[in-house]
TORPA-893432 format. One record per residue (C-alpha): x, y, z negated; residue number from 1. Coordinates in steps of 0.02 Angstrom, whole numbers, plus 50000, padded with zeros to 5 digits. Layout:
REM residues N
+-------+-------+-------+------+
!     u !     v !     w ! resi !
+-------+-------+-------+------+
!     X !     Y !     Z !  NUM !
...
+-------+-------+-------+------+
END
This chain:
REM residues 412
+-------+-------+-------+------+
!     u !     v !     w ! resi !
+-------+-------+-------+------+
! 44103 ! 47181 ! 45949 !    1 !
! 44198 ! 47076 ! 46079 !    2 !
! 44290 ! 47189 ! 46195 !    3 !
! 44208 ! 47173 ! 46388 !    4 !
! 44379 ! 47167 ! 46437 !    5 !
! 44400 ! 46979 ! 46337 !    6 !
! 44243 ! 46902 ! 46409 !    7 !
! 44256 ! 46782 ! 46551 !    8 !
! 44152 ! 46810 ! 46709 !    9 !
! 44070 ! 46716 ! 46841 !   10 !
! 44121 ! 46757 ! 47004 !   11 !
! 44063 ! 46881 ! 47134 !   12 !
! 44121 ! 46781 ! 47288 !   13 !
! 44084 ! 46616 ! 47238 !   14 !
! 43896 ! 46663 ! 47188 !   15 !
! 43892 ! 46749 ! 47346 !   16 !
! 43930 ! 46589 ! 47453 !   17 !
! 43815 ! 46495 ! 47346 !   18 !
! 43665 ! 46625 ! 47404 !   19 !
! 43729 ! 46628 ! 47603 !   20 !
! 43732 ! 46416 ! 47581 !   21 !
! 43566 ! 46388 ! 47507 !   22 !
! 43511 ! 46523 ! 47613 !   23 !
! 43509 ! 46389 ! 47765 !   24 !
! 43405 ! 46266 ! 47710 !   25 !
! 43235 ! 46307 ! 47761 !   26 !
! 43279 ! 46471 ! 47838 !   27 !
! 43111 ! 46544 ! 47938 !   28 !
! 43213 ! 46648 ! 48059 !   29 !
! 43137 ! 46810 ! 47962 !   30 !
! 43246 ! 46812 ! 47819 !   31 !
! 43137 ! 46696 ! 47694 !   32 !
! 43120 ! 46513 ! 47662 !   33 !
! 43016 ! 46350 ! 47686 !   34 !
! 43071 ! 46247 ! 47579 !   35 !
! 42926 ! 46111 ! 47527 !   36 !
! 42948 ! 45989 ! 47371 !   37 !
! 43050 ! 45813 ! 47458 !   38 !
! 43050 ! 45900 ! 47641 !   39 !
! 43197 ! 45885 ! 47748 !   40 !
! 43275 ! 46078 ! 47694 !   41 !
! 43246 ! 46016 ! 47504 !   42 !
! 43342 ! 45860 ! 47534 !   43 !
! 43478 ! 45962 ! 47614 !   44 !
! 43474 ! 46092 ! 47474 !   45 !
! 43505 ! 45932 ! 47348 !   46 !
! 43639 ! 45853 ! 47442 !   47 !
! 43723 ! 46024 ! 47440 !   48 !
! 43706 ! 46028 ! 47243 !   49 !
! 43773 ! 45861 ! 47241 !   50 !
! 43920 ! 45881 ! 47337 !   51 !
! 43967 ! 46033 ! 47232 !   52 !
! 43938 ! 45965 ! 47080 !   53 !
! 44018 ! 45799 ! 47115 !   54 !
! 44171 ! 45908 ! 47167 !   55 !
! 44182 ! 45991 ! 46998 !   56 !
! 44172 ! 45822 ! 46909 !   57 !
! 43992 ! 45809 ! 46858 !   58 !
! 43900 ! 45662 ! 46849 !   59 !
! 43734 ! 45659 ! 46919 !   60 !
! 43585 ! 45561 ! 46877 !   61 !
! 43408 ! 45580 ! 46931 !   62 !
! 43236 ! 45527 ! 46836 !   63 !
! 43094 ! 45441 ! 46888 !   64 !
! 43010 ! 45618 ! 46956 !   65 !
! 43174 ! 45657 ! 47066 !   66 !
! 43217 ! 45778 ! 46929 !   67 !
! 43422 ! 45808 ! 46965 !   68 !
! 43545 ! 45804 ! 46801 !   69 !
! 43719 ! 45850 ! 46836 !   70 !
! 43822 ! 45816 ! 46680 !   71 !
! 44001 ! 45890 ! 46633 !   72 !
! 44054 ! 45798 ! 46476 !   73 !
! 44095 ! 45879 ! 46326 !   74 !
! 44231 ! 45839 ! 46182 !   75 !
! 44085 ! 45793 ! 46066 !   76 !
! 43970 ! 45665 ! 46075 !   77 !
! 43831 ! 45811 ! 46048 !   78 !
! 43665 ! 45822 ! 46152 !   79 !
! 43656 ! 45921 ! 46295 !   80 !
! 43655 ! 46098 ! 46331 !   81 !
! 43532 ! 46097 ! 46503 !   82 !
! 43519 ! 46249 ! 46614 !   83 !
! 43434 ! 46250 ! 46791 !   84 !
! 43270 ! 46288 ! 46893 !   85 !
! 43180 ! 46224 ! 47057 !   86 !
! 43256 ! 46231 ! 47225 !   87 !
! 43074 ! 46187 ! 47316 !   88 !
! 42985 ! 46361 ! 47380 !   89 !
! 42820 ! 46408 ! 47443 !   90 !
! 42788 ! 46424 ! 47644 !   91 !
! 42884 ! 46589 ! 47701 !   92 !
! 42931 ! 46622 ! 47539 !   93 !
! 43128 ! 46691 ! 47471 !   94 !
! 43293 ! 46638 ! 47440 !   95 !
! 43284 ! 46672 ! 47256 !   96 !
! 43125 ! 46601 ! 47178 !   97 !
! 43207 ! 46470 ! 47070 !   98 !
! 43347 ! 46426 ! 47180 !   99 !
! 43438 ! 46565 ! 47104 !  100 !
! 43399 ! 46488 ! 46933 !  101 !
! 43490 ! 46325 ! 46993 !  102 !
! 43630 ! 46428 ! 47091 !  103 !
! 43676 ! 46528 ! 46930 !  104 !
! 43690 ! 46364 ! 46828 !  105 !
! 43815 ! 46309 ! 46947 !  106 !
! 43917 ! 46455 ! 46941 !  107 !
! 43927 ! 46453 ! 46763 !  108 !
! 43953 ! 46271 ! 46750 !  109 !
! 44093 ! 46293 ! 46910 !  110 !
! 44149 ! 46456 ! 46796 !  111 !
! 44202 ! 46340 ! 46641 !  112 !
! 44283 ! 46208 ! 46749 !  113 !
! 44384 ! 46314 ! 46838 !  114 !
! 44431 ! 46432 ! 46695 !  115 !
! 44463 ! 46282 ! 46580 !  116 !
! 44339 ! 46336 ! 46443 !  117 !
! 44309 ! 46193 ! 46319 !  118 !
! 44150 ! 46160 ! 46265 !  119 !
! 44095 ! 46027 ! 46117 !  120 !
! 43934 ! 45979 ! 46198 !  121 !
! 43893 ! 45900 ! 46373 !  122 !
! 43833 ! 46036 ! 46475 !  123 !
! 43701 ! 45972 ! 46629 !  124 !
! 43637 ! 46072 ! 46762 !  125 !
! 43459 ! 46032 ! 46830 !  126 !
! 43352 ! 46039 ! 46952 !  127 !
! 43161 ! 46011 ! 46926 !  128 !
! 43059 ! 45948 ! 47078 !  129 !
! 42911 ! 46013 ! 47132 !  130 !
! 42886 ! 46173 ! 47025 !  131 !
! 42802 ! 46274 ! 47161 !  132 !
! 42654 ! 46142 ! 47220 !  133 !
! 42652 ! 46213 ! 47384 !  134 !
! 42663 ! 46035 ! 47453 !  135 !
! 42617 ! 45931 ! 47299 !  136 !
! 42468 ! 46001 ! 47200 !  137 !
! 42487 ! 46050 ! 47037 !  138 !
! 42620 ! 46171 ! 47035 !  139 !
! 42762 ! 46125 ! 46894 !  140 !
! 42729 ! 45946 ! 46930 !  141 !
! 42870 ! 45863 ! 46855 !  142 !
! 42894 ! 45953 ! 46690 !  143 !
! 42709 ! 45944 ! 46677 !  144 !
! 42734 ! 45738 ! 46690 !  145 !
! 42862 ! 45730 ! 46580 !  146 !
! 42786 ! 45826 ! 46439 !  147 !
! 42626 ! 45749 ! 46453 !  148 !
! 42527 ! 45871 ! 46532 !  149 !
! 42490 ! 45760 ! 46683 !  150 !
! 42456 ! 45589 ! 46703 !  151 !
! 42592 ! 45528 ! 46803 !  152 !
! 42475 ! 45398 ! 46912 !  153 !
! 42385 ! 45545 ! 46965 !  154 !
! 42523 ! 45643 ! 47025 !  155 !
! 42602 ! 45501 ! 47126 !  156 !
! 42434 ! 45509 ! 47223 !  157 !
! 42435 ! 45686 ! 47251 !  158 !
! 42441 ! 45717 ! 47439 !  159 !
! 42495 ! 45849 ! 47546 !  160 !
! 42416 ! 45928 ! 47709 !  161 !
! 42481 ! 45777 ! 47809 !  162 !
! 42399 ! 45643 ! 47700 !  163 !
! 42586 ! 45588 ! 47627 !  164 !
! 42575 ! 45555 ! 47434 !  165 !
! 42704 ! 45628 ! 47335 !  166 !
! 42731 ! 45440 ! 47278 !  167 !
! 42778 ! 45406 ! 47454 !  168 !
! 42881 ! 45551 ! 47465 !  169 !
! 42969 ! 45504 ! 47316 !  170 !
! 43007 ! 45337 ! 47388 !  171 !
! 43098 ! 45390 ! 47540 !  172 !
! 43177 ! 45545 ! 47474 !  173 !
! 43312 ! 45444 ! 47383 !  174 !
! 43300 ! 45531 ! 47220 !  175 !
! 43174 ! 45435 ! 47150 !  176 !
! 43293 ! 45367 ! 46984 !  177 !
! 43242 ! 45283 ! 46804 !  178 !
! 43132 ! 45386 ! 46657 !  179 !
! 43257 ! 45338 ! 46561 !  180 !
! 43364 ! 45498 ! 46639 !  181 !
! 43201 ! 45624 ! 46583 !  182 !
! 43272 ! 45768 ! 46488 !  183 !
! 43198 ! 45743 ! 46304 !  184 !
! 43225 ! 45806 ! 46123 !  185 !
! 43346 ! 45682 ! 46066 !  186 !
! 43459 ! 45716 ! 46203 !  187 !
! 43455 ! 45880 ! 46224 !  188 !
! 43490 ! 46035 ! 46109 !  189 !
! 43434 ! 46181 ! 46232 !  190 !
! 43366 ! 46230 ! 46410 !  191 !
! 43391 ! 46391 ! 46479 !  192 !
! 43324 ! 46433 ! 46647 !  193 !
! 43378 ! 46599 ! 46750 !  194 !
! 43242 ! 46668 ! 46866 !  195 !
! 43204 ! 46824 ! 46968 !  196 !
! 43060 ! 46915 ! 46880 !  197 !
! 42945 ! 46939 ! 47021 !  198 !
! 42873 ! 47063 ! 46990 !  199 !
! 42904 ! 47272 ! 46973 !  200 !
! 42939 ! 47295 ! 46795 !  201 !
! 43130 ! 47278 ! 46792 !  202 !
! 43150 ! 47372 ! 46955 !  203 !
! 43050 ! 47520 ! 46932 !  204 !
! 43125 ! 47547 ! 46752 !  205 !
! 43308 ! 47502 ! 46844 !  206 !
! 43346 ! 47371 ! 46703 !  207 !
! 43467 ! 47238 ! 46740 !  208 !
! 43410 ! 47098 ! 46618 !  209 !
! 43244 ! 47051 ! 46571 !  210 !
! 43243 ! 46951 ! 46402 !  211 !
! 43106 ! 46837 ! 46410 !  212 !
! 42993 ! 46796 ! 46264 !  213 !
! 42886 ! 46684 ! 46331 !  214 !
! 42742 ! 46655 ! 46447 !  215 !
! 42581 ! 46725 ! 46442 !  216 !
! 42415 ! 46652 ! 46417 !  217 !
! 42284 ! 46631 ! 46571 !  218 !
! 42116 ! 46591 ! 46617 !  219 !
! 42062 ! 46538 ! 46808 !  220 !
! 41874 ! 46536 ! 46837 !  221 !
! 41764 ! 46508 ! 46991 !  222 !
! 41616 ! 46577 ! 47032 !  223 !
! 41484 ! 46518 ! 47143 !  224 !
! 41335 ! 46633 ! 47230 !  225 !
! 41185 ! 46543 ! 47296 !  226 !
! 41062 ! 46627 ! 47430 !  227 !
! 40994 ! 46600 ! 47561 !  228 !
! 41091 ! 46572 ! 47734 !  229 !
! 40978 ! 46654 ! 47881 !  230 !
! 40976 ! 46723 ! 48058 !  231 !
! 41084 ! 46897 ! 48062 !  232 !
! 40952 ! 46974 ! 48180 !  233 !
! 40792 ! 46939 ! 48113 !  234 !
! 40783 ! 46924 ! 47919 !  235 !
! 40758 ! 47110 ! 47857 !  236 !
! 40874 ! 47173 ! 47723 !  237 !
! 40746 ! 47191 ! 47585 !  238 !
! 40711 ! 47007 ! 47604 !  239 !
! 40890 ! 46917 ! 47607 !  240 !
! 40973 ! 46846 ! 47490 !  241 !
! 41159 ! 46869 ! 47542 !  242 !
! 41278 ! 46773 ! 47441 !  243 !
! 41427 ! 46876 ! 47488 !  244 !
! 41334 ! 47047 ! 47453 !  245 !
! 41321 ! 46961 ! 47267 !  246 !
! 41494 ! 46912 ! 47246 !  247 !
! 41543 ! 47084 ! 47296 !  248 !
! 41412 ! 47153 ! 47160 !  249 !
! 41521 ! 47024 ! 47041 !  250 !
! 41679 ! 47062 ! 47086 !  251 !
! 41650 ! 47259 ! 47052 !  252 !
! 41573 ! 47224 ! 46876 !  253 !
! 41709 ! 47115 ! 46846 !  254 !
! 41851 ! 47239 ! 46896 !  255 !
! 41751 ! 47376 ! 46796 !  256 !
! 41743 ! 47286 ! 46639 !  257 !
! 41904 ! 47197 ! 46643 !  258 !
! 41968 ! 47390 ! 46664 !  259 !
! 41920 ! 47422 ! 46467 !  260 !
! 42029 ! 47308 ! 46399 !  261 !
! 42220 ! 47315 ! 46379 !  262 !
! 42316 ! 47395 ! 46493 !  263 !
! 42438 ! 47248 ! 46503 !  264 !
! 42292 ! 47139 ! 46565 !  265 !
! 42325 ! 47056 ! 46748 !  266 !
! 42180 ! 47005 ! 46845 !  267 !
! 42159 ! 46950 ! 47021 !  268 !
! 42000 ! 46888 ! 47126 !  269 !
! 42053 ! 46777 ! 47261 !  270 !
! 42023 ! 46612 ! 47370 !  271 !
! 41853 ! 46668 ! 47440 !  272 !
! 41754 ! 46530 ! 47510 !  273 !
! 41614 ! 46606 ! 47634 !  274 !
! 41474 ! 46475 ! 47696 !  275 !
! 41420 ! 46455 ! 47835 !  276 !
! 41558 ! 46587 ! 47879 !  277 !
! 41478 ! 46631 ! 48035 !  278 !
! 41446 ! 46804 ! 48105 !  279 !
! 41276 ! 46776 ! 48158 !  280 !
! 41233 ! 46702 ! 48003 !  281 !
! 41185 ! 46768 ! 47837 !  282 !
! 41300 ! 46694 ! 47688 !  283 !
! 41215 ! 46562 ! 47587 !  284 !
! 41356 ! 46503 ! 47473 !  285 !
! 41507 ! 46615 ! 47428 !  286 !
! 41626 ! 46552 ! 47296 !  287 !
! 41784 ! 46637 ! 47210 !  288 !
! 41916 ! 46624 ! 47093 !  289 !
! 41965 ! 46737 ! 46945 !  290 !
! 42159 ! 46735 ! 46863 !  291 !
! 42169 ! 46836 ! 46714 !  292 !
! 42332 ! 46839 ! 46608 !  293 !
! 42389 ! 46932 ! 46435 !  294 !
! 42504 ! 46867 ! 46305 !  295 !
! 42372 ! 46920 ! 46166 !  296 !
! 42248 ! 46778 ! 46130 !  297 !
! 42133 ! 46896 ! 46084 !  298 !
! 42114 ! 46989 ! 46247 !  299 !
! 42081 ! 46826 ! 46335 !  300 !
! 41940 ! 46779 ! 46236 !  301 !
! 41863 ! 46970 ! 46288 !  302 !
! 41895 ! 46919 ! 46445 !  303 !
! 41792 ! 46755 ! 46430 !  304 !
! 41652 ! 46863 ! 46347 !  305 !
! 41635 ! 46949 ! 46512 !  306 !
! 41660 ! 46824 ! 46613 !  307 !
! 41509 ! 46732 ! 46525 !  308 !
! 41407 ! 46894 ! 46511 !  309 !
! 41397 ! 46906 ! 46701 !  310 !
! 41219 ! 46930 ! 46752 !  311 !
! 41131 ! 46785 ! 46802 !  312 !
! 41085 ! 46840 ! 46976 !  313 !
! 41145 ! 46962 ! 47078 !  314 !
! 41062 ! 47029 ! 47243 !  315 !
! 40931 ! 46902 ! 47218 !  316 !
! 41073 ! 46762 ! 47231 !  317 !
! 41085 ! 46615 ! 47081 !  318 !
! 41235 ! 46667 ! 46973 !  319 !
! 41369 ! 46524 ! 46917 !  320 !
! 41542 ! 46507 ! 46841 !  321 !
! 41649 ! 46376 ! 46759 !  322 !
! 41818 ! 46374 ! 46725 !  323 !
! 41954 ! 46285 ! 46823 !  324 !
! 42099 ! 46294 ! 46692 !  325 !
! 42184 ! 46387 ! 46565 !  326 !
! 42343 ! 46400 ! 46459 !  327 !
! 42391 ! 46475 ! 46301 !  328 !
! 42523 ! 46597 ! 46274 !  329 !
! 42700 ! 46517 ! 46246 !  330 !
! 42817 ! 46593 ! 46132 !  331 !
! 43007 ! 46528 ! 46162 !  332 !
! 43136 ! 46480 ! 46034 !  333 !
! 43176 ! 46655 ! 45941 !  334 !
! 43366 ! 46606 ! 45912 !  335 !
! 43369 ! 46589 ! 46094 !  336 !
! 43294 ! 46743 ! 46141 !  337 !
! 43416 ! 46847 ! 46006 !  338 !
! 43573 ! 46756 ! 46108 !  339 !
! 43495 ! 46820 ! 46270 !  340 !
! 43479 ! 46991 ! 46209 !  341 !
! 43631 ! 47002 ! 46110 !  342 !
! 43723 ! 46931 ! 46271 !  343 !
! 43657 ! 47060 ! 46385 !  344 !
! 43712 ! 47214 ! 46267 !  345 !
! 43875 ! 47118 ! 46265 !  346 !
! 43916 ! 47157 ! 46446 !  347 !
! 43836 ! 47320 ! 46433 !  348 !
! 43687 ! 47266 ! 46533 !  349 !
! 43526 ! 47380 ! 46506 !  350 !
! 43396 ! 47257 ! 46442 !  351 !
! 43213 ! 47237 ! 46390 !  352 !
! 43102 ! 47103 ! 46300 !  353 !
! 42947 ! 47061 ! 46425 !  354 !
! 42839 ! 46927 ! 46441 !  355 !
! 42823 ! 46813 ! 46602 !  356 !
! 42654 ! 46809 ! 46699 !  357 !
! 42700 ! 46667 ! 46829 !  358 !
! 42720 ! 46489 ! 46738 !  359 !
! 42867 ! 46394 ! 46740 !  360 !
! 42952 ! 46243 ! 46692 !  361 !
! 43030 ! 46314 ! 46549 !  362 !
! 42841 ! 46322 ! 46485 !  363 !
! 42818 ! 46163 ! 46478 !  364 !
! 43003 ! 46096 ! 46421 !  365 !
! 42966 ! 46195 ! 46264 !  366 !
! 42855 ! 46088 ! 46202 !  367 !
! 42985 ! 45975 ! 46171 !  368 !
! 43153 ! 46059 ! 46140 !  369 !
! 43226 ! 46252 ! 46121 !  370 !
! 43200 ! 46365 ! 46265 !  371 !
! 43224 ! 46512 ! 46339 !  372 !
! 43225 ! 46616 ! 46493 !  373 !
! 43338 ! 46760 ! 46586 !  374 !
! 43254 ! 46877 ! 46723 !  375 !
! 43330 ! 46982 ! 46856 !  376 !
! 43264 ! 47114 ! 46939 !  377 !
! 43150 ! 47089 ! 47093 !  378 !
! 43190 ! 47223 ! 47226 !  379 !
! 43018 ! 47317 ! 47246 !  380 !
! 42932 ! 47177 ! 47142 !  381 !
! 42918 ! 47070 ! 47282 !  382 !
! 42905 ! 46890 ! 47283 !  383 !
! 42836 ! 46720 ! 47387 !  384 !
! 42867 ! 46838 ! 47525 !  385 !
! 43009 ! 46826 ! 47649 !  386 !
! 43075 ! 46998 ! 47590 !  387 !
! 43110 ! 46943 ! 47418 !  388 !
! 43266 ! 47002 ! 47374 !  389 !
! 43382 ! 47035 ! 47208 !  390 !
! 43550 ! 47107 ! 47234 !  391 !
! 43721 ! 47015 ! 47212 !  392 !
! 43771 ! 47140 ! 47076 !  393 !
! 43581 ! 47073 ! 46967 !  394 !
! 43629 ! 46890 ! 47013 !  395 !
! 43785 ! 46892 ! 46949 !  396 !
! 43744 ! 46999 ! 46783 !  397 !
! 43614 ! 46858 ! 46744 !  398 !
! 43740 ! 46720 ! 46772 !  399 !
! 43869 ! 46811 ! 46658 !  400 !
! 43738 ! 46836 ! 46537 !  401 !
! 43677 ! 46640 ! 46566 !  402 !
! 43873 ! 46589 ! 46550 !  403 !
! 43889 ! 46678 ! 46371 !  404 !
! 43747 ! 46615 ! 46308 !  405 !
! 43781 ! 46440 ! 46344 !  406 !
! 43940 ! 46472 ! 46262 !  407 !
! 43863 ! 46524 ! 46103 !  408 !
! 43745 ! 46373 ! 46082 !  409 !
! 43904 ! 46268 ! 46103 !  410 !
! 43999 ! 46341 ! 45954 !  411 !
! 43822 ! 46303 ! 45843 !  412 !
+-------+-------+-------+------+
END
């Protein structure tokens, strides 16, 4: 095995500088970030990206969904090796979700340029647009359009809370490019995405690198409970058809039954809507959602079986359900997964194989070209919140594994 002393590493100081700089774009004042897709802070982050990449000699283009591609030409006419992530955030999120994958890719490119590391393939640093879906629904919008998951016309019509459509925001952003610039199977050899884990597994186990084998499958259902609204002070308890009581019994039922399945199953009941939601009126209609995730399709089938066997009546209320959406487990390219594992060990970093619970742009992109991801620990498992953090050392370790993996792919 190659001596670690002879392995080129990224710069800790440069990595720190990038993290500090990008944390200014959308700073909430409490250590967090609000950087919604194509908002002013997002455009500021993109401007900084362009400035830094152009300084290093990159050619930058955008596609029709405002995805950005900063390319450093290779010595041969070969397909691109791409790496990157998204720079938009949720409301009051952190400065690591998504943007760390962009900054790490930038640092890898800068290391290759400054160390004059020869490479045959063009190397492209990417920014995906509207991964979070926090401003324009749905999440992973641009990668979904490129891979045919979403209809572009419908995505352009998606509105934010102010009534502006994604198409309108795209037009005024200055980053609307040409469809011909999209990442595709013909012109790209591979795509790598570094990301924070967004959970506690790596941090709890004191593991440096998550070798991501894929993204777990999931189902998302909405339940509705129809009762009868009434005066809170006059209807006897025995006569009530309280939809909120029915919903609470359903949640208990689901938790009890789902807990009997595999221990790696994760599920969440959330987004509760209670109508009329007035303290003096018995709830007449309640809806809530159930999100369940597991890498084994058979476990997901068991989840669906439990859902479909929920009692049709609870607390004298009618119980109905419908599937909102689902996705199958996605497995990443085995050769790339093996390279990430090999390179984490090469640097002496502790590592473990794992599946991602959250969805990522890499998940959709895997439909058209070889893809894998690299996870770094989220301290305390915190993400999508202002206290989200990954240590500088772990950021650097992730970037180093990304660097070596890109160089390995370039040799093949």
